[in-house]
C-alpha positions, 0 to 999 in steps of 0.5 A: 342866726347869730349862732350860724354867723358865728359858726361861719366866721372863719370859713373861707369863701362865700358864707350863706345862712338859710333861715326857715321862719314862721315870722315870729321873733322868738329865740330858741334859748329864751335867754337874753334880749330878742335880736333886732332885725336891724342888728342882724342885718348890720352884722350880716353886712359887716361879716359879708354873710348872705342871708336867705329867708324862707317863710313858712305858714301852718295853713295856706294864706289867701289874700283877697283883693280889697272890696270895691276893686276892679278884680274883686268885682270881676271875681264876684261876677264869676262867682269866685267869692274870693 
């Protein structure tokens, strides 16, 4: 993200960085320290760059309601099992 913000530094008008992420904080070049989220946010705010992040997963993520919750009991009665 730092490279993207640097590349946009002198561009006029609205600056936007679109990030596709798997949620892991591993820099591509593997050199130097990993950037901290708060530092990225601070820089984006300071440089007036909008950041849009899109999370990607390698497989579908399903979240089941907690056991004993009203929706879990309703699903069990329907035979959902989720």
